[in-house]
N, C-alpha and C positions, 0 to 999 in steps of 0.2 A: 604544469598541473592542469587536469582537465577541469573545465567549469561545469556548472549544474546543467548547461545546455548541451554540452558534449558527452555527458554520460546520462544514462536512465536511471541513475541511482539504483543499480542492482536489479532493475526490472528488465524483463525479457523484451526484445524488439516487438512492435506490434504487427500483427497479422491478422486476416480475415476481413469481414466486411464492416463498413462504417467505422474505419480506423479512426476518423476524426473525433468521433464521440469517445474513444478510448484515450485520445489525446486530451480531450477537455476533462475526463475524469482524473487523469494523472496529474494534470495542472492544478485542478480544483483540490486535490489532496495536497499538493505541495503548497498552494496558498493557505489552506487551513493549518498546515504544520508550522507555518511561519518561515518556510525556506524562502518564500517571495513575501515579504511583509508589506502592509498598506504603504503606498507612496514609492514603492520601488518598481523599476522598470524591468520587464521580462526580457529575456535574451531575444535576439532577432529571430524572425521566422526561419531564416537560413540555419542558424545555429540549432534551434529547436528541431528542425528537419534532421540535421545531422545526428543529434542526439537520440531522436526517436527512429531514425532509419526511414524516414518517409520524405515526400516531395513538400516544397514550400506551400503548395496550394492546399494540401492536406492539413498541414498545421495552421494555416489561415482558417480554414473551415472550423477547426477545433477552437480556436481563439475567438471566432465570431459567437460560438455558442456561449463562452464565458462573457462576452461583452453584452449579449443579450440578457444574461442573468445579472448583469450589474456588477460582476466581480472585476471587470477590467474596463478601462477607457483608454481610447486611443488619443495621444496628444501629439500634435505636430511637432516634429524635431526632438521628440523624447521617446516616441514608441508607445507600446502598450504598457500602462501603468496600472498596479493593483489598486483598486478603491479601498476606502475604508478611512479609519481615523489616521491622520498623519499624511493623507494623500496630497500630491501637489495641487496648488492653487488652480482653479479652473481658469481656462483662457476666456478673454472677454466675450467672445461669441457665444461661449456655453452660459455665461451669466445673463446675457440678452436673451437667449433661447429659453432658459430656465424662467425668467421673469414673464415672458410671453405665454409659456406653457402654463404657468400658475394662474395668470389671468384668464386663459381659456377655460381651465378646470374649475375655477371659481365663477365662471360664466360672466366675468366683467367684460370679456369679449364673447359674445353670444355667437351661436352657429349662424353663418351667413354674413356676420358683421365684417366690415372691411378692417384689416390689421393696419396699424398705423403705417405711414409711408416710410420709405427708406430714408428720406431727408427728416422726418420727425424722429425716428429712431436714432439717427446719427446725432441729432441735437440733444435728445434725452439722455443718451449713453456717452456722449462726447467719443464716439467710435467713428472708424473710417467706413466708407462704402462696403468695401470688401468683407470687413468683420461683420457688419450688419447682414449682408448678403448670406454670409456663411451661417449665421444664426437662423435666417429664414429658410435656409435650405435644409437645416436640421429638422426644422418644424414641418417642412413639406414631405420629407422622407419619413417622418413619424406619422403622416397622415392628418395632421392637425390644422394644416394650412393648405390652401390650394391657390396656385397663381392662375389668373386669367389674363391672357395677352392683351395689353393696352388698357387694362382696367385696373390691375393691382392685385393684391393678395387678399384672400378672404378666409375666415374661420370655415373649416369644413363643416358641411352639414352631412351626417352620418351616411344617409343612403347615397347622396352624390359621390362622396369620397369612394365608397365601396364600389359603386358602378364603374367608376373610372379606373379601377385596379385591374 
């Protein structure tokens, strides 16, 4: 019996330019219809690629759109999971990143201020060094934190972060 990923649910194969946006649109509809309910894992990139008749990289670009919209989250060893009520519990690094993000947004950690050290964050959250580093890497990718070699990590100052991009 074919799975949801192996068929395109009666839809025609995708053609034309910017196919990845069409993939995002179709998956968004499937999520909205409940075919992929909150907390469920999507099929693999390879399975979706077979279903849509496209390369994995094209599927990956479409999934990135949905991640940017907050519809999906990538969870190590689980794959891409649909967000919403009943979604899987966040990993420890996500909890750490969320708390630091909130402190930055509330200005408890002001622009230019030093972010607590890895050792301090390890003690505060009872987490491993790798978990803390993963959380800090998330904030760096989001442009909220910048690392200065030999000095530590600091809350990004708007114009400095944009100049470094």
